[in-house]
FIMI-487097 format. One record per residue: chain; x, y, z of N, C-alpha, C in turn; residue in one letter; residue number from 0. Coordinates in nm, 2 decimals, m for minus. Example, Ala and Ser with C-alpha at 12.3 -4.5 7.8 and 13.67 -1.06 7.14 Angstrom:
<unit = A | n.px = 1.32 | n.py = m0.57 | n.pz = 0.78 | ca.px = 1.23 | ca.py = m0.45 | ca.pz = 0.78 | c.px = 1.32 | c.py = m0.33 | c.pz = 0.78 | code = A | pos = 0>
<unit = A | n.px = 1.28 | n.py = m0.22 | n.pz = 0.71 | ca.px = 1.37 | ca.py = m0.11 | ca.pz = 0.71 | c.px = 1.29 | c.py = 0.00 | c.pz = 0.79 | code = S | pos = 1>
***
This chain:
<unit = A | n.px = m5.13 | n.py = m1.97 | n.pz = 2.56 | ca.px = m5.17 | ca.py = m2.08 | ca.pz = 2.52 | c.px = m5.31 | c.py = m2.09 | c.pz = 2.55 | code = M | pos = 0>
<unit = A | n.px = m5.38 | n.py = m2.13 | n.pz = 2.41 | ca.px = m5.51 | ca.py = m2.14 | ca.pz = 2.44 | c.px = m5.56 | c.py = m2.31 | c.pz = 2.44 | code = K | pos = 1>
<unit = A | n.px = m5.69 | n.py = m2.33 | n.pz = 2.48 | ca.px = m5.73 | ca.py = m2.44 | ca.pz = 2.51 | c.px = m5.88 | c.py = m2.47 | c.pz = 2.46 | code = F | pos = 2>
<unit = A | n.px = m5.90 | n.py = m2.58 | n.pz = 2.39 | ca.px = m6.05 | ca.py = m2.60 | ca.pz = 2.35 | c.px = m6.13 | c.py = m2.64 | c.pz = 2.50 | code = T | pos = 3>
<unit = A | n.px = m6.26 | n.py = m2.62 | n.pz = 2.47 | ca.px = m6.34 | ca.py = m2.67 | ca.pz = 2.59 | c.px = m6.33 | c.py = m2.80 | c.pz = 2.62 | code = R | pos = 4>
<unit = A | n.px = m6.32 | n.py = m2.88 | n.pz = 2.50 | ca.px = m6.30 | ca.py = m3.04 | ca.pz = 2.52 | c.px = m6.16 | c.py = m3.07 | c.pz = 2.60 | code = Y | pos = 5>
<unit = A | n.px = m6.07 | n.py = m3.01 | n.pz = 2.57 | ca.px = m5.94 | ca.py = m3.03 | ca.pz = 2.67 | c.px = m5.95 | c.py = m3.00 | c.pz = 2.79 | code = F | pos = 6>
<unit = A | n.px = m6.01 | n.py = m2.87 | n.pz = 2.82 | ca.px = m6.04 | ca.py = m2.81 | ca.pz = 2.95 | c.px = m6.11 | c.py = m2.92 | c.pz = 3.04 | code = E | pos = 7>
<unit = A | n.px = m6.21 | n.py = m3.01 | n.pz = 2.96 | ca.px = m6.29 | ca.py = m3.08 | ca.pz = 3.03 | c.px = m6.23 | c.py = m3.23 | c.pz = 3.06 | code = T | pos = 8>
<unit = A | n.px = m6.15 | n.py = m3.28 | n.pz = 2.94 | ca.px = m6.08 | ca.py = m3.41 | ca.pz = 2.96 | c.px = m5.95 | c.py = m3.39 | c.pz = 3.05 | code = I | pos = 9>
<unit = A | n.px = m5.91 | n.py = m3.27 | n.pz = 3.06 | ca.px = m5.79 | ca.py = m3.26 | ca.pz = 3.16 | c.px = m5.82 | c.py = m3.28 | c.pz = 3.30 | code = R | pos = 10>
<unit = A | n.px = m5.95 | n.py = m3.28 | n.pz = 3.33 | ca.px = m5.99 | ca.py = m3.31 | ca.pz = 3.46 | c.px = m5.98 | c.py = m3.46 | c.pz = 3.50 | code = L | pos = 11>
<unit = A | n.px = m5.97 | n.py = m3.53 | n.pz = 3.41 | ca.px = m5.96 | ca.py = m3.68 | ca.pz = 3.42 | c.px = m5.83 | c.py = m3.71 | c.pz = 3.52 | code = R | pos = 12>
<unit = A | n.px = m5.82 | n.py = m3.82 | n.pz = 3.60 | ca.px = m5.73 | ca.py = m3.83 | ca.pz = 3.69 | c.px = m5.61 | c.py = m3.86 | c.pz = 3.62 | code = P | pos = 13>
<unit = A | n.px = m5.60 | n.py = m3.93 | n.pz = 3.51 | ca.px = m5.48 | ca.py = m3.97 | ca.pz = 3.42 | c.px = m5.42 | c.py = m3.86 | c.pz = 3.35 | code = E | pos = 14>
<unit = A | n.px = m5.51 | n.py = m3.76 | n.pz = 3.31 | ca.px = m5.47 | ca.py = m3.65 | ca.pz = 3.25 | c.px = m5.43 | c.py = m3.52 | c.pz = 3.34 | code = R | pos = 15>
<unit = A | n.px = m5.49 | n.py = m3.52 | n.pz = 3.45 | ca.px = m5.46 | ca.py = m3.41 | ca.pz = 3.55 | c.px = m5.33 | c.py = m3.37 | c.pz = 3.57 | code = A | pos = 16>
<unit = A | n.px = m5.24 | n.py = m3.49 | n.pz = 3.56 | ca.px = m5.09 | ca.py = m3.46 | ca.pz = 3.59 | c.px = m5.01 | c.py = m3.41 | c.pz = 3.48 | code = M | pos = 17>
<unit = A | n.px = m5.07 | n.py = m3.38 | n.pz = 3.37 | ca.px = m5.01 | ca.py = m3.32 | ca.pz = 3.25 | c.px = m4.98 | c.py = m3.17 | c.pz = 3.28 | code = I | pos = 18>
<unit = A | n.px = m4.86 | n.py = m3.13 | n.pz = 3.30 | ca.px = m4.82 | ca.py = m3.00 | ca.pz = 3.32 | c.px = m4.84 | c.py = m2.91 | c.pz = 3.19 | code = R | pos = 19>
<unit = A | n.px = m4.89 | n.py = m2.78 | n.pz = 3.21 | ca.px = m4.88 | ca.py = m2.69 | ca.pz = 3.10 | c.px = m4.75 | c.py = m2.67 | c.pz = 3.04 | code = S | pos = 20>
<unit = A | n.px = m4.63 | n.py = m2.67 | n.pz = 3.12 | ca.px = m4.49 | ca.py = m2.66 | ca.pz = 3.06 | c.px = m4.46 | c.py = m2.77 | c.pz = 2.98 | code = E | pos = 21>
<unit = A | n.px = m4.50 | n.py = m2.89 | n.pz = 3.01 | ca.px = m4.47 | ca.py = m2.99 | ca.pz = 2.93 | c.px = m4.54 | c.py = m2.97 | c.pz = 2.79 | code = W | pos = 22>
<unit = A | n.px = m4.67 | n.py = m2.95 | n.pz = 2.79 | ca.px = m4.72 | ca.py = m2.92 | ca.pz = 2.66 | c.px = m4.65 | c.py = m2.81 | c.pz = 2.59 | code = I | pos = 23>
<unit = A | n.px = m4.62 | n.py = m2.71 | n.pz = 2.65 | ca.px = m4.53 | ca.py = m2.59 | ca.pz = 2.58 | c.px = m4.41 | c.py = m2.66 | c.pz = 2.52 | code = E | pos = 24>
<unit = A | n.px = m4.35 | n.py = m2.76 | n.pz = 2.59 | ca.px = m4.24 | ca.py = m2.81 | ca.pz = 2.56 | c.px = m4.26 | c.py = m2.89 | c.pz = 2.42 | code = H | pos = 25>
<unit = A | n.px = m4.34 | n.py = m2.97 | n.pz = 2.42 | ca.px = m4.38 | ca.py = m3.04 | ca.pz = 2.30 | c.px = m4.41 | c.py = m2.98 | c.pz = 2.19 | code = V | pos = 26>
<unit = A | n.px = m4.49 | n.py = m2.85 | n.pz = 2.19 | ca.px = m4.53 | ca.py = m2.76 | ca.pz = 2.10 | c.px = m4.41 | c.py = m2.69 | c.pz = 2.05 | code = D | pos = 27>
<unit = A | n.px = m4.31 | n.py = m2.69 | n.pz = 2.13 | ca.px = m4.19 | ca.py = m2.60 | ca.pz = 2.07 | c.px = m4.10 | c.py = m2.69 | c.pz = 2.03 | code = S | pos = 28>
<unit = A | n.px = m4.08 | n.py = m2.80 | n.pz = 2.08 | ca.px = m3.96 | ca.py = m2.91 | ca.pz = 2.05 | c.px = m4.01 | c.py = m3.03 | c.pz = 2.02 | code = H | pos = 29>
<unit = A | n.px = m4.10 | n.py = m3.07 | n.pz = 1.92 | ca.px = m4.15 | ca.py = m3.19 | ca.pz = 1.87 | c.px = m4.05 | c.py = m3.27 | c.pz = 1.81 | code = P | pos = 30>
<unit = A | n.px = m4.04 | n.py = m3.40 | n.pz = 1.83 | ca.px = m3.95 | ca.py = m3.50 | ca.pz = 1.76 | c.px = m4.02 | c.py = m3.53 | c.pz = 1.65 | code = V | pos = 31>
<unit = A | n.px = m4.15 | n.py = m3.54 | n.pz = 1.62 | ca.px = m4.24 | ca.py = m3.58 | ca.pz = 1.51 | c.px = m4.37 | c.py = m3.48 | c.pz = 1.50 | code = R | pos = 32>
<unit = A | n.px = m4.39 | n.py = m3.44 | n.pz = 1.39 | ca.px = m4.52 | ca.py = m3.35 | ca.pz = 1.38 | c.px = m4.59 | c.py = m3.43 | c.pz = 1.26 | code = E | pos = 33>
<unit = A | n.px = m4.73 | n.py = m3.45 | n.pz = 1.27 | ca.px = m4.81 | ca.py = m3.51 | ca.pz = 1.17 | c.px = m4.93 | c.py = m3.42 | c.pz = 1.16 | code = V | pos = 34>
<unit = A | n.px = m4.95 | n.py = m3.39 | n.pz = 1.02 | ca.px = m5.07 | ca.py = m3.29 | ca.pz = 1.00 | c.px = m5.18 | c.py = m3.40 | c.pz = 0.96 | code = I | pos = 35>
<unit = A | n.px = m5.31 | n.py = m3.39 | n.pz = 1.03 | ca.px = m5.43 | ca.py = m3.49 | ca.pz = 0.99 | c.px = m5.49 | c.py = m3.42 | c.pz = 0.86 | code = Q | pos = 36>
<unit = A | n.px = m5.57 | n.py = m3.51 | n.pz = 0.84 | ca.px = m5.67 | ca.py = m3.47 | ca.pz = 0.71 | c.px = m5.74 | c.py = m3.36 | c.pz = 0.76 | code = M | pos = 37>
<unit = A | n.px = m5.79 | n.py = m3.34 | n.pz = 0.87 | ca.px = m5.88 | ca.py = m3.22 | ca.pz = 0.91 | c.px = m5.79 | c.py = m3.10 | c.pz = 0.95 | code = D | pos = 38>
<unit = A | n.px = m5.66 | n.py = m3.11 | n.pz = 0.93 | ca.px = m5.58 | ca.py = m3.00 | ca.pz = 0.97 | c.px = m5.52 | c.py = m2.99 | c.pz = 1.09 | code = G | pos = 39>
<unit = A | n.px = m5.57 | n.py = m3.06 | n.pz = 1.18 | ca.px = m5.53 | ca.py = m3.07 | ca.pz = 1.31 | c.px = m5.38 | c.py = m3.11 | c.pz = 1.30 | code = C | pos = 40>
<unit = A | n.px = m5.30 | n.py = m3.07 | n.pz = 1.42 | ca.px = m5.15 | ca.py = m3.12 | ca.pz = 1.42 | c.px = m5.11 | c.py = m3.19 | c.pz = 1.54 | code = I | pos = 41>
<unit = A | n.px = m5.06 | n.py = m3.32 | n.pz = 1.51 | ca.px = m5.01 | ca.py = m3.41 | ca.pz = 1.61 | c.px = m4.86 | c.py = m3.38 | c.pz = 1.65 | code = R | pos = 42>
<unit = A | n.px = m4.83 | n.py = m3.36 | n.pz = 1.77 | ca.px = m4.69 | ca.py = m3.34 | ca.pz = 1.79 | c.px = m4.66 | c.py = m3.42 | c.pz = 1.91 | code = R | pos = 43>
<unit = A | n.px = m4.52 | n.py = m3.48 | n.pz = 1.90 | ca.px = m4.48 | ca.py = m3.58 | ca.pz = 2.01 | c.px = m4.33 | c.py = m3.51 | c.pz = 2.06 | code = W | pos = 44>
<unit = A | n.px = m4.31 | n.py = m3.54 | n.pz = 2.19 | ca.px = m4.18 | ca.py = m3.52 | ca.pz = 2.24 | c.px = m4.17 | c.py = m3.60 | c.pz = 2.37 | code = A | pos = 45>
<unit = A | n.px = m4.05 | n.py = m3.65 | n.pz = 2.42 | ca.px = m4.02 | ca.py = m3.70 | ca.pz = 2.53 | c.px = m4.03 | c.py = m3.62 | c.pz = 2.65 | code = P | pos = 46>
<unit = A | n.px = m4.07 | n.py = m3.66 | n.pz = 2.78 | ca.px = m4.08 | ca.py = m3.59 | ca.pz = 2.90 | c.px = m3.98 | c.py = m3.64 | c.pz = 3.02 | code = I | pos = 47>
<unit = A | n.px = m3.86 | n.py = m3.58 | n.pz = 3.01 | ca.px = m3.77 | ca.py = m3.65 | ca.pz = 3.11 | c.px = m3.83 | c.py = m3.66 | c.pz = 3.26 | code = P | pos = 48>
<unit = A | n.px = m3.92 | n.py = m3.58 | n.pz = 3.31 | ca.px = m3.97 | ca.py = m3.61 | ca.pz = 3.43 | c.px = m4.07 | c.py = m3.73 | c.pz = 3.44 | code = E | pos = 49>
<unit = A | n.px = m4.12 | n.py = m3.79 | n.pz = 3.33 | ca.px = m4.19 | ca.py = m3.91 | ca.pz = 3.31 | c.px = m4.12 | c.py = m4.01 | c.pz = 3.27 | code = M | pos = 50>
<unit = A | n.px = m3.98 | n.py = m4.02 | n.pz = 3.29 | ca.px = m3.90 | ca.py = m4.13 | ca.pz = 3.25 | c.px = m3.89 | c.py = m4.14 | c.pz = 3.10 | code = H | pos = 51>
<unit = A | n.px = m3.90 | n.py = m4.03 | n.pz = 3.04 | ca.px = m3.89 | ca.py = m4.02 | ca.pz = 2.89 | c.px = m4.01 | c.py = m4.06 | c.pz = 2.81 | code = G | pos = 52>
<unit = A | n.px = m4.12 | n.py = m4.09 | n.pz = 2.87 | ca.px = m4.26 | ca.py = m4.12 | ca.pz = 2.79 | c.px = m4.29 | c.py = m3.99 | c.pz = 2.73 | code = R | pos = 53>
<unit = A | n.px = m4.35 | n.py = m4.04 | n.pz = 2.60 | ca.px = m4.38 | ca.py = m3.95 | ca.pz = 2.49 | c.px = m4.52 | c.py = m3.89 | c.pz = 2.51 | code = Y | pos = 54>
<unit = A | n.px = m4.51 | n.py = m3.76 | n.pz = 2.54 | ca.px = m4.64 | ca.py = m3.68 | ca.pz = 2.53 | c.px = m4.69 | c.py = m3.64 | c.pz = 2.40 | code = L | pos = 55>
<unit = A | n.px = m4.82 | n.py = m3.68 | n.pz = 2.36 | ca.px = m4.87 | ca.py = m3.64 | ca.pz = 2.22 | c.px = m4.96 | c.py = m3.51 | c.pz = 2.25 | code = R | pos = 56>
<unit = A | n.px = m4.94 | n.py = m3.40 | n.pz = 2.18 | ca.px = m5.02 | ca.py = m3.29 | ca.pz = 2.19 | c.px = m5.11 | c.py = m3.26 | c.pz = 2.05 | code = V | pos = 57>
<unit = A | n.px = m5.22 | n.py = m3.25 | n.pz = 2.05 | ca.px = m5.30 | ca.py = m3.22 | ca.pz = 1.94 | c.px = m5.32 | c.py = m3.09 | c.pz = 1.95 | code = V | pos = 58>
<unit = A | n.px = m5.30 | n.py = m3.02 | n.pz = 1.83 | ca.px = m5.35 | ca.py = m2.87 | ca.pz = 1.82 | c.px = m5.44 | c.py = m2.85 | c.pz = 1.71 | code = V | pos = 59>
<unit = A | n.px = m5.54 | n.py = m2.76 | n.pz = 1.72 | ca.px = m5.63 | ca.py = m2.72 | ca.pz = 1.61 | c.px = m5.54 | c.py = m2.68 | c.pz = 1.47 | code = L | pos = 60>
<unit = A | n.px = m5.60 | n.py = m2.67 | n.pz = 1.37 | ca.px = m5.55 | ca.py = m2.62 | ca.pz = 1.24 | c.px = m5.48 | c.py = m2.49 | c.pz = 1.26 | code = A | pos = 61>
<unit = A | n.px = m5.52 | n.py = m2.41 | n.pz = 1.36 | ca.px = m5.46 | ca.py = m2.28 | ca.pz = 1.37 | c.px = m5.32 | c.py = m2.29 | c.pz = 1.42 | code = D | pos = 62>
<unit = A | n.px = m5.27 | n.py = m2.41 | n.pz = 1.47 | ca.px = m5.15 | ca.py = m2.43 | ca.pz = 1.51 | c.px = m5.11 | c.py = m2.37 | c.pz = 1.66 | code = G | pos = 63>
<unit = A | n.px = m5.21 | n.py = m2.33 | n.pz = 1.74 | ca.px = m5.21 | ca.py = m2.27 | ca.pz = 1.87 | c.px = m5.30 | c.py = m2.32 | c.pz = 1.96 | code = E | pos = 64>
<unit = A | n.px = m5.41 | n.py = m2.37 | n.pz = 1.92 | ca.px = m5.50 | ca.py = m2.41 | ca.pz = 2.03 | c.px = m5.49 | c.py = m2.55 | c.pz = 2.06 | code = T | pos = 65>
<unit = A | n.px = m5.46 | n.py = m2.61 | n.pz = 2.19 | ca.px = m5.45 | ca.py = m2.72 | ca.pz = 2.23 | c.px = m5.59 | c.py = m2.79 | c.pz = 2.24 | code = V | pos = 66>
<unit = A | n.px = m5.61 | n.py = m2.92 | n.pz = 2.17 | ca.px = m5.73 | ca.py = m2.98 | ca.pz = 2.16 | c.px = m5.72 | c.py = m3.10 | c.pz = 2.26 | code = H | pos = 67>
<unit = A | n.px = m5.60 | n.py = m3.17 | n.pz = 2.26 | ca.px = m5.57 | ca.py = m3.29 | ca.pz = 2.34 | c.px = m5.43 | c.py = m3.31 | c.pz = 2.39 | code = N | pos = 68>
<unit = A | n.px = m5.41 | n.py = m3.38 | n.pz = 2.49 | ca.px = m5.27 | ca.py = m3.41 | ca.pz = 2.53 | c.px = m5.28 | c.py = m3.53 | c.pz = 2.62 | code = A | pos = 69>
<unit = A | n.px = m5.20 | n.py = m3.62 | n.pz = 2.59 | ca.px = m5.20 | ca.py = m3.77 | ca.pz = 2.66 | c.px = m5.04 | c.py = m3.84 | c.pz = 2.63 | code = F | pos = 70>
<unit = A | n.px = m5.02 | n.py = m3.91 | n.pz = 2.72 | ca.px = m4.90 | ca.py = m3.99 | ca.pz = 2.69 | c.px = m4.94 | c.py = m4.10 | c.pz = 2.60 | code = F | pos = 71>
<unit = A | n.px = m4.86 | n.py = m4.12 | n.pz = 2.50 | ca.px = m4.89 | ca.py = m4.21 | ca.pz = 2.40 | c.px = m4.81 | c.py = m4.32 | c.pz = 2.40 | code = D | pos = 72>
<unit = A | n.px = m4.88 | n.py = m4.44 | n.pz = 2.45 | ca.px = m4.81 | ca.py = m4.56 | ca.pz = 2.47 | c.px = m4.75 | c.py = m4.64 | c.pz = 2.34 | code = R | pos = 73>
<unit = A | n.px = m4.83 | n.py = m4.60 | n.pz = 2.23 | ca.px = m4.78 | ca.py = m4.66 | ca.pz = 2.12 | c.px = m4.68 | c.py = m4.60 | c.pz = 2.02 | code = S | pos = 74>
<unit = A | n.px = m4.63 | n.py = m4.46 | n.pz = 2.05 | ca.px = m4.55 | ca.py = m4.41 | ca.pz = 1.98 | c.px = m4.41 | c.py = m4.47 | c.pz = 1.98 | code = F | pos = 75>
<unit = A | n.px = m4.34 | n.py = m4.46 | n.pz = 1.87 | ca.px = m4.20 | ca.py = m4.50 | ca.pz = 1.85 | c.px = m4.14 | c.py = m4.40 | c.pz = 1.78 | code = T | pos = 76>
<unit = A | n.px = m4.04 | n.py = m4.34 | n.pz = 1.83 | ca.px = m3.96 | ca.py = m4.24 | ca.pz = 1.77 | c.px = m3.88 | c.py = m4.30 | c.pz = 1.63 | code = P | pos = 77>
***
């Protein structure tokens, strides 16, 4: 799994440091929804059971494999 420099920096924040790589991989391979943005980036969501079913949003670049952002999306509804 590849990460942008932005993601590596943002992941150091306390609210993001808890996001495990295996959760990101889970969202990438088992999304419940996927949206392609105008710039080609892809947003994917999936629930994380260990976090009481909260939905993790993972944003990957247009190449489909480089993670640019990941966070628990409070406003997502399946």
